[in-house]
N, CA, C and O atoms as a GROMACS GRO file, in nm:
protein
  356
    1MET      N    1   0.398  -2.926   2.899
    1MET     CA    2   0.405  -2.971   2.760
    1MET      C    3   0.297  -2.901   2.677
    1MET      O    4   0.325  -2.850   2.569
    2LEU      N    5   0.175  -2.900   2.729
    2LEU     CA    6   0.064  -2.841   2.654
    2LEU      C    7   0.080  -2.691   2.640
    2LEU      O    8   0.048  -2.634   2.536
    3THR      N    9   0.130  -2.626   2.744
    3THR     CA   10   0.149  -2.481   2.736
    3THR      C   11   0.258  -2.445   2.636
    3THR      O   12   0.248  -2.341   2.570
    4GLU      N   13   0.362  -2.529   2.624
    4GLU     CA   14   0.466  -2.503   2.525
    4GLU      C   15   0.412  -2.518   2.384
    4GLU      O   16   0.444  -2.438   2.296
    5VAL      N   17   0.331  -2.619   2.362
    5VAL     CA   18   0.270  -2.640   2.231
    5VAL      C   19   0.178  -2.523   2.196
    5VAL      O   20   0.180  -2.474   2.084
    6LEU      N   21   0.100  -2.480   2.292
    6LEU     CA   22   0.010  -2.367   2.270
    6LEU      C   23   0.089  -2.239   2.243
    6LEU      O   24   0.052  -2.161   2.155
    7PHE      N   25   0.197  -2.218   2.317
    7PHE     CA   26   0.281  -2.101   2.296
    7PHE      C   27   0.342  -2.100   2.157
    7PHE      O   28   0.335  -1.999   2.086
    8PHE      N   29   0.403  -2.210   2.116
    8PHE     CA   30   0.468  -2.216   1.986
    8PHE      C   31   0.368  -2.211   1.871
    8PHE      O   32   0.397  -2.156   1.765
    9ASP      N   33   0.250  -2.268   1.891
    9ASP     CA   34   0.147  -2.260   1.788
    9ASP      C   35   0.097  -2.116   1.773
    9ASP      O   36   0.076  -2.070   1.661
   10THR      N   37   0.079  -2.046   1.884
   10THR     CA   38   0.038  -1.906   1.878
   10THR      C   39   0.149  -1.821   1.816
   10THR      O   40   0.120  -1.731   1.737
   11LEU      N   41   0.272  -1.848   1.849
   11LEU     CA   42   0.384  -1.777   1.789
   11LEU      C   43   0.390  -1.799   1.639
   11LEU      O   44   0.414  -1.705   1.563
   12ARG      N   45   0.370  -1.923   1.596
   12ARG     CA   46   0.369  -1.955   1.453
   12ARG      C   47   0.258  -1.881   1.382
   12ARG      O   48   0.279  -1.825   1.274
   13GLN      N   49   0.140  -1.881   1.441
   13GLN     CA   50   0.028  -1.809   1.379
   13GLN      C   51   0.052  -1.659   1.378
   13GLN      O   52   0.016  -1.591   1.281
   14GLY      N   53   0.112  -1.605   1.482
   14GLY     CA   54   0.144  -1.462   1.486
   14GLY      C   55   0.245  -1.424   1.380
   14GLY      O   56   0.232  -1.318   1.318
   15LEU      N   57   0.345  -1.508   1.359
   15LEU     CA   58   0.443  -1.480   1.253
   15LEU      C   59   0.379  -1.489   1.115
   15LEU      O   60   0.413  -1.412   1.026
   16TRP      N   61   0.287  -1.582   1.098
   16TRP     CA   62   0.217  -1.594   0.970
   16TRP      C   63   0.130  -1.471   0.944
   16TRP      O   64   0.124  -1.422   0.831
   17VAL      N   65   0.064  -1.422   1.047
   17VAL     CA   66  -0.016  -1.299   1.033
   17VAL      C   67   0.075  -1.182   0.997
   17VAL      O   68   0.038  -1.099   0.914
   18ALA      N   69   0.193  -1.175   1.059
   18ALA     CA   70   0.288  -1.068   1.027
   18ALA      C   71   0.332  -1.076   0.881
   18ALA      O   72   0.348  -0.973   0.815
   19VAL      N   73   0.354  -1.197   0.831
   19VAL     CA   74   0.391  -1.214   0.690
   19VAL      C   75   0.276  -1.169   0.600
   19VAL      O   76   0.299  -1.097   0.503
   20LEU      N   77   0.155  -1.211   0.630
   20LEU     CA   78   0.040  -1.172   0.548
   20LEU      C   79   0.018  -1.022   0.546
   20LEU      O   80  -0.016  -0.965   0.442
   21VAL      N   81   0.038  -0.957   0.660
   21VAL     CA   82   0.016  -0.813   0.668
   21VAL      C   83   0.126  -0.736   0.594
   21VAL      O   84   0.099  -0.630   0.537
   22SER      N   85   0.247  -0.789   0.593
   22SER     CA   86   0.358  -0.716   0.532
   22SER      C   87   0.374  -0.742   0.382
   22SER      O   88   0.445  -0.668   0.315
   23ILE      N   89   0.309  -0.844   0.329
   23ILE     CA   90   0.326  -0.879   0.187
   23ILE      C   91   0.289  -0.764   0.092
   23ILE      O   92   0.366  -0.738   0.000
   24PRO      N   93   0.176  -0.695   0.108
   24PRO     CA   94   0.145  -0.588   0.012
   24PRO      C   95   0.249  -0.476   0.010
   24PRO      O   96   0.286  -0.428  -0.098
   25ILE      N   97   0.296  -0.433   0.125
   25ILE     CA   98   0.393  -0.324   0.130
   25ILE      C   99   0.528  -0.368   0.074
   25ILE      O  100   0.591  -0.294  -0.001
   26LEU      N  101   0.572  -0.486   0.110
   26LEU     CA  102   0.700  -0.534   0.059
   26LEU      C  103   0.697  -0.557  -0.091
   26LEU      O  104   0.796  -0.533  -0.160
   27THR      N  105   0.583  -0.604  -0.141
   27THR     CA  106   0.569  -0.625  -0.286
   27THR      C  107   0.574  -0.492  -0.360
   27THR      O  108   0.637  -0.481  -0.465
   28ALA      N  109   0.507  -0.391  -0.306
   28ALA     CA  110   0.509  -0.259  -0.370
   28ALA      C  111   0.651  -0.202  -0.370
   28ALA      O  112   0.694  -0.145  -0.470
   29ALA      N  113   0.722  -0.216  -0.260
   29ALA     CA  114   0.859  -0.166  -0.253
   29ALA      C  115   0.950  -0.240  -0.350
   29ALA      O  116   1.036  -0.180  -0.414
   30LEU      N  117   0.931  -0.371  -0.362
   30LEU     CA  118   1.012  -0.451  -0.454
   30LEU      C  119   0.987  -0.413  -0.599
   30LEU      O  120   1.081  -0.392  -0.675
   31ILE      N  121   0.860  -0.405  -0.637
   31ILE     CA  122   0.828  -0.373  -0.776
   31ILE      C  123   0.874  -0.232  -0.811
   31ILE      O  124   0.930  -0.210  -0.919
   32THR      N  125   0.853  -0.137  -0.722
   32THR     CA  126   0.897   0.000  -0.748
   32THR      C  127   1.049   0.009  -0.755
   32THR      O  128   1.103   0.076  -0.844
   33GLY      N  129   1.117  -0.057  -0.665
   33GLY     CA  130   1.264  -0.056  -0.664
   33GLY      C  131   1.322  -0.117  -0.790
   33GLY      O  132   1.417  -0.063  -0.847
   34VAL      N  133   1.267  -0.230  -0.834
   34VAL     CA  134   1.317  -0.294  -0.956
   34VAL      C  135   1.287  -0.207  -1.078
   34VAL      O  136   1.371  -0.195  -1.167
   35SER      N  137   1.169  -0.147  -1.082
   35SER     CA  138   1.134  -0.061  -1.195
   35SER      C  139   1.226   0.060  -1.204
   35SER      O  140   1.278   0.092  -1.310
   36ILE      N  141   1.245   0.128  -1.093
   36ILE     CA  142   1.334   0.245  -1.092
   36ILE      C  143   1.478   0.203  -1.122
   36ILE      O  144   1.549   0.275  -1.193
   37GLY      N  145   1.520   0.090  -1.071
   37GLY     CA  146   1.654   0.040  -1.101
   37GLY      C  147   1.672   0.010  -1.248
   37GLY      O  148   1.778   0.035  -1.305
   38LEU      N  149   1.568  -0.044  -1.310
   38LEU     CA  150   1.575  -0.072  -1.454
   38LEU      C  151   1.584   0.057  -1.534
   38LEU      O  152   1.661   0.067  -1.629
   39VAL      N  153   1.504   0.157  -1.495
   39VAL     CA  154   1.510   0.287  -1.563
   39VAL      C  155   1.647   0.351  -1.542
   39VAL      O  156   1.701   0.410  -1.635
   40GLN      N  157   1.703   0.340  -1.424
   40GLN     CA  158   1.836   0.395  -1.399
   40GLN      C  159   1.942   0.325  -1.482
   40GLN      O  160   2.034   0.389  -1.533
   41ALA      N  161   1.929   0.194  -1.496
   41ALA     CA  162   2.027   0.120  -1.576
   41ALA      C  163   2.015   0.154  -1.724
   41ALA      O  164   2.116   0.162  -1.794
   42LEU      N  165   1.893   0.174  -1.771
   42LEU     CA  166   1.873   0.206  -1.912
   42LEU      C  167   1.918   0.348  -1.947
   42LEU      O  168   1.967   0.372  -2.057
   43THR      N  169   1.902   0.440  -1.854
   43THR     CA  170   1.936   0.580  -1.881
   43THR      C  171   2.073   0.619  -1.827
   43THR      O  172   2.116   0.732  -1.846
   44SER      N  173   2.142   0.529  -1.761
   44SER     CA  174   2.274   0.553  -1.701
   44SER      C  175   2.272   0.666  -1.598
   44SER      O  176   2.373   0.731  -1.576
   45VAL      N  177   2.158   0.688  -1.536
   45VAL     CA  178   2.147   0.783  -1.426
   45VAL      C  179   2.165   0.704  -1.297
   45VAL      O  180   2.082   0.619  -1.264
   46GLN      N  181   2.272   0.732  -1.227
   46GLN     CA  182   2.302   0.655  -1.106
   46GLN      C  183   2.287   0.741  -0.981
   46GLN      O  184   2.378   0.747  -0.898
   47GLU      N  185   2.173   0.805  -0.967
   47GLU     CA  186   2.144   0.886  -0.849
   47GLU      C  187   2.084   0.797  -0.741
   47GLU      O  188   1.982   0.732  -0.764
   48MET      N  189   2.147   0.793  -0.623
   48MET     CA  190   2.103   0.704  -0.518
   48MET      C  191   1.970   0.748  -0.456
   48MET      O  192   1.893   0.664  -0.410
   49THR      N  193   1.943   0.876  -0.454
   49THR     CA  194   1.822   0.925  -0.390
   49THR      C  195   1.700   0.918  -0.482
   49THR      O  196   1.588   0.944  -0.438
   50LEU      N  197   1.721   0.883  -0.607
   50LEU     CA  198   1.611   0.879  -0.703
   50LEU      C  199   1.509   0.770  -0.669
   50LEU      O  200   1.390   0.786  -0.699
   51THR      N  201   1.552   0.663  -0.607
   51THR     CA  202   1.459   0.554  -0.576
   51THR      C  203   1.378   0.580  -0.450
   51THR      O  204   1.274   0.518  -0.429
   52PHE      N  205   1.423   0.671  -0.366
   52PHE     CA  206   1.359   0.690  -0.236
   52PHE      C  207   1.217   0.744  -0.246
   52PHE      O  208   1.125   0.686  -0.188
   53VAL      N  209   1.197   0.852  -0.320
   53VAL     CA  210   1.066   0.916  -0.326
   53VAL      C  211   0.961   0.827  -0.394
   53VAL      O  212   0.852   0.811  -0.339
   54PRO      N  213   0.988   0.768  -0.511
   54PRO     CA  214   0.886   0.679  -0.570
   54PRO      C  215   0.855   0.557  -0.483
   54PRO      O  216   0.740   0.513  -0.475
   55LYS      N  217   0.958   0.504  -0.419
   55LYS     CA  218   0.936   0.388  -0.332
   55LYS      C  219   0.850   0.426  -0.212
   55LYS      O  220   0.760   0.352  -0.173
   56LEU      N  221   0.879   0.540  -0.153
   56LEU     CA  222   0.800   0.588  -0.040
   56LEU      C  223   0.656   0.616  -0.081
   56LEU      O  224   0.563   0.582  -0.008
   57ALA      N  225   0.637   0.677  -0.198
   57ALA     CA  226   0.502   0.705  -0.247
   57ALA      C  227   0.425   0.574  -0.272
   57ALA      O  228   0.307   0.565  -0.238
   58ALA      N  229   0.491   0.475  -0.330
   58ALA     CA  230   0.425   0.347  -0.356
   58ALA      C  231   0.389   0.277  -0.225
   58ALA      O  232   0.281   0.219  -0.214
   59ILE      N  233   0.478   0.283  -0.127
   59ILE     CA  234   0.451   0.219   0.002
   59ILE      C  235   0.333   0.287   0.071
   59ILE      O  236   0.245   0.218   0.125
   60VAL      N  237   0.329   0.420   0.070
   60VAL     CA  238   0.219   0.491   0.134
   60VAL      C  239   0.087   0.462   0.062
   60VAL      O  240  -0.016   0.442   0.128
   61LEU      N  241   0.089   0.459  -0.070
   61LEU     CA  242  -0.032   0.430  -0.147
   61LEU      C  243  -0.083   0.289  -0.119
   61LEU      O  244  -0.203   0.270  -0.096
   62VAL      N  245   0.005   0.190  -0.121
   62VAL     CA  246  -0.036   0.052  -0.095
   62VAL      C  247  -0.081   0.035   0.050
   62VAL      O  248  -0.175  -0.039   0.077
   63PHE      N  249  -0.014   0.103   0.142
   63PHE     CA  250  -0.057   0.097   0.282
   63PHE      C  251  -0.197   0.153   0.297
   63PHE      O  252  -0.281   0.096   0.366
   64TRP      N  253  -0.223   0.265   0.233
   64TRP     CA  254  -0.355   0.328   0.240
   64TRP      C  255  -0.461   0.236   0.179
   64TRP      O  256  -0.572   0.225   0.232
   65MET      N  257  -0.429   0.170   0.067
   65MET     CA  258  -0.525   0.083   0.000
   65MET      C  259  -0.550  -0.046   0.077
   65MET      O  260  -0.661  -0.098   0.075
   66SER      N  261  -0.448  -0.099   0.144
   66SER     CA  262  -0.463  -0.229   0.211
   66SER      C  263  -0.478  -0.216   0.362
   66SER      O  264  -0.468  -0.316   0.434
   67MET      N  265  -0.502  -0.096   0.412
   67MET     CA  266  -0.517  -0.075   0.555
   67MET      C  267  -0.634  -0.154   0.613
   67MET      O  268  -0.625  -0.207   0.724
   68GLY      N  269  -0.744  -0.164   0.539
   68GLY     CA  270  -0.859  -0.240   0.585
   68GLY      C  271  -0.828  -0.388   0.601
   68GLY      O  272  -0.864  -0.450   0.700
   69PHE      N  273  -0.759  -0.444   0.502
   69PHE     CA  274  -0.718  -0.585   0.508
   69PHE      C  275  -0.625  -0.609   0.626
   69PHE      O  276  -0.639  -0.708   0.698
   70MET      N  277  -0.529  -0.519   0.645
   70MET     CA  278  -0.433  -0.535   0.754
   70MET      C  279  -0.504  -0.529   0.889
   70MET      O  280  -0.478  -0.611   0.978
   71THR      N  281  -0.592  -0.432   0.905
   71THR     CA  282  -0.664  -0.417   1.031
   71THR      C  283  -0.753  -0.536   1.058
   71THR      O  284  -0.758  -0.587   1.170
   72GLN      N  285  -0.824  -0.582   0.955
   72GLN     CA  286  -0.913  -0.696   0.971
   72GLN      C  287  -0.835  -0.822   1.008
   72GLN      O  288  -0.879  -0.899   1.093
   73THR      N  289  -0.720  -0.843   0.947
   73THR     CA  290  -0.638  -0.960   0.976
   73THR      C  291  -0.586  -0.956   1.119
   73THR      O  292  -0.593  -1.057   1.190
   74LEU      N  293  -0.535  -0.842   1.162
   74LEU     CA  294  -0.481  -0.831   1.297
   74LEU      C  295  -0.590  -0.842   1.403
   74LEU      O  296  -0.570  -0.908   1.505
   75VAL      N  297  -0.704  -0.778   1.381
   75VAL     CA  298  -0.814  -0.785   1.477
   75VAL      C  299  -0.869  -0.927   1.486
   75VAL      O  300  -0.901  -0.976   1.594
   76SER      N  301  -0.880  -0.994   1.371
   76SER     CA  302  -0.928  -1.132   1.370
   76SER      C  303  -0.834  -1.223   1.448
   76SER      O  304  -0.880  -1.307   1.526
   77PHE      N  305  -0.704  -1.208   1.428
   77PHE     CA  306  -0.607  -1.288   1.504
   77PHE      C  307  -0.619  -1.260   1.653
   77PHE      O  308  -0.614  -1.352   1.735
   78PHE      N  309  -0.634  -1.133   1.688
   78PHE     CA  310  -0.644  -1.095   1.829
   78PHE      C  311  -0.769  -1.153   1.892
   78PHE      O  312  -0.764  -1.208   2.002
   79HIS      N  313  -0.883  -1.140   1.824
   79HIS     CA  314  -1.009  -1.188   1.880
   79HIS      C  315  -1.018  -1.340   1.883
   79HIS      O  316  -1.072  -1.397   1.978
   80ASN      N  317  -0.968  -1.406   1.780
   80ASN     CA  318  -0.981  -1.552   1.772
   80ASN      C  319  -0.872  -1.628   1.848
   80ASN      O  320  -0.893  -1.744   1.885
   81ARG      N  321  -0.758  -1.564   1.872
   81ARG     CA  322  -0.648  -1.639   1.931
   81ARG      C  323  -0.601  -1.580   2.066
   81ARG      O  324  -0.589  -1.653   2.164
   82ILE      N  325  -0.577  -1.452   2.070
   82ILE     CA  326  -0.516  -1.393   2.188
   82ILE      C  327  -0.616  -1.375   2.302
   82ILE      O  328  -0.587  -1.413   2.416
   83ILE      N  329  -0.733  -1.319   2.274
   83ILE     CA  330  -0.833  -1.297   2.381
   83ILE      C  331  -0.876  -1.428   2.445
   83ILE      O  332  -0.884  -1.433   2.568
   84PRO      N  333  -0.905  -1.536   2.370
   84PRO     CA  334  -0.938  -1.661   2.438
   84PRO      C  335  -0.826  -1.714   2.526
   84PRO      O  336  -0.852  -1.777   2.628
   85MET      N  337  -0.700  -1.688   2.488
   85MET     CA  338  -0.590  -1.732   2.573
   85MET      C  339  -0.585  -1.650   2.701
   85MET      O  340  -0.555  -1.704   2.808
   86ILE      N  341  -0.614  -1.521   2.692
   86ILE     CA  342  -0.614  -1.436   2.811
   86ILE      C  343  -0.726  -1.475   2.905
   86ILE      O  344  -0.708  -1.484   3.026
   87ILE      N  345  -0.844  -1.498   2.847
   87ILE     CA  346  -0.961  -1.538   2.926
   87ILE      C  347  -0.940  -1.676   2.988
   87ILE      O  348  -0.984  -1.704   3.099
   88GLY      N  349  -0.872  -1.762   2.912
   88GLY     CA  350  -0.848  -1.896   2.961
   88GLY      C  351  -0.940  -1.999   2.898
   88GLY      O  352  -0.961  -2.107   2.952
   89GLY      N  353  -0.996  -1.962   2.781
   89GLY     CA  354  -1.092  -2.051   2.716
   89GLY      C  355  -1.037  -2.131   2.609
   89GLY      O  356  -1.110  -2.209   2.547
   0.00000   0.00000   0.00000
């Protein structure tokens, strides 16, 4: 019973960490996609590949800017949750 609770609690925390780490990149992709879509709708340019390059550039830029936050969050989860479980503490 206790091991199941510990497993599901760790899984829940791991999924929450995954959500926190992915929020900056997904937000950048969403904002860029909506902006380019709005420009396409206003100018009647319906090129499918037009959204790819700006979206990729925004994702790379946001990833580069938030890499420290992502690394710190993942390392903190690993040190505070996973290593004590491996050690047995």
